[in-house]
Every structure is written in C-alpha cells, then in structure tokens.
C-alpha positions, 0 to 999 in steps of 0.5 A: 500500500505505502511506498515508505517504511514505518520503523518501530523503536521500542525496547519491549519485545511484546510492544514491538510485536503488537505494533508491528502486527497492527501496522502490517495489518493496516497495510504498512511496510514495517521494520522493528528495532530493539533499541534507539542505538541500533536505529541510529546505526541504521538511520543513514541508510534509511530512505522514505521512512517514518519513525514510531518510538517510545519515549522512555527506553533504557539505552537512549530516550526518545528525545535523545534519539530525535536529537541525534537524528537531527544532528545527522540531518536525517529526514525521518518524520517521527512520532513519539509514544508516551505514558501519562505524565510524560507530557513535559518530555513529549513537548521536549521531543517535539522541540527536538523534531517529533511531529506528534506525540501519542499518549498511551493507551491510544486507539489504533486509528490515532496511530495510523492517522499520525503515521499517514500525516508523518508520511505526507511530510516525506513528499512535501516541502519542509515547513509545511505549517502555515506560519503566517496563519498561526501567528494571526491566530496567536494575535487573537489570544488575550494576555492571560491566554498567551501566559497559559499557552506559554506554560503548556508549551513549556510542558507544565501541568495545569496545577503548576501553571495555575500556581505560577499565575496565581489562578485556580486550575479550573480557570487554567482549564477554561483558558486552555480550552479557549486557546485550543478553540482560537488556535483551531487545534484539535489536540494538545500535540497539534497546539504545541506543534503550531506554537513551535512552528510560529516560534512561540516559546515559554516567556 
C-alpha cells in the first residue's frame, strides 16, 4: 500500500510485536528495532521512512534519539509514544523534531492517522505549517491566554501553571480550552506543534 517504511523503536519485545502486527495489518511496510542505538546505526541508510518510538527506553530516550537524528540531518518524520505524565518530555521531543506525540493507551486509528500525516511530510516541502496563519491566530489570544499557552508549551501541568499565575486550575482549564478553540487545534500535540512552528516559546 505505502511506498515508505514505518520503523518501530521500542525496547519491549511484546510492544514491538503488537505494533508491528497492527501496522502490517493496516497495510504498512514495517521494520522493528530493539533499541534507539541500533536505529541510529541504521538511520543513514534509511530512505522514505517514518519513525514510531517510545519515549522512555533504557539505552537512549526518545528525545535523545530525535536529537541525534537531527544532528545527522536525517529526514525521518517521527512520532513519539508516551505514558501519562510524560507530557513535559513529549513537548521536549517535539522541540527536538517529533511531529506528534501519542499518549498511551491510544486507539489504533490515532496511530495510523499520525503515521499517514508523518508520511505526507516525506513528499512535501519542509515547513509545511502555515506560519503566517498561526501567528494571526496567536494575535487573537488575550494576555492571560498567551501566559497559559506559554506554560503548556513549556510542558507544565495545569496545577503548576495555575500556581505560577496565581489562578485556580479550573480557570487554567477554561483558558486552555479557549486557546485550543482560537488556535483551531484539535489536540494538545497539534497546539504545541503550531506554537513551535510560529516560534512561540515559554516567556
């Protein structure tokens, strides 16, 4: 079906097998790698490949893996799978070049759609985000909404953002929902991706 290969990097064999089975059944060509180190060794020879990597691995974290790929100028669109509570690390992964992060447990279709988006990057020009449109949306945000977005991009949980801004966590949730709406973001990863593409960082 696809003219690209999905590379799975995970140190746990049952996870590698289940992901490989899922994606093979969905029509993808799949290769598995038991560690980030072995994948980095193979990376220079990879053409038309997407990466699905776990965030927490013993030899090298998913963030460090993406940084190494970036240093090698490897054009491998990447998706990071993360456990709950790893959002700050997931945001760091996106800053290191990940296109998406997916929190466990996830629906099969969520991963499949993320891979299709990543694959689309292989055939598109770099910088596909419409930065001007994103910046226009950023200008619609109130000062408080920008402060909340800044905390989100920094990977801070709602409680920490609330403490830093001296407001209630519930108020942070309301502002965050408003930010998602004004930015036209369907998910937290998409919101972070937009902010990073527009050069919006923690204040």
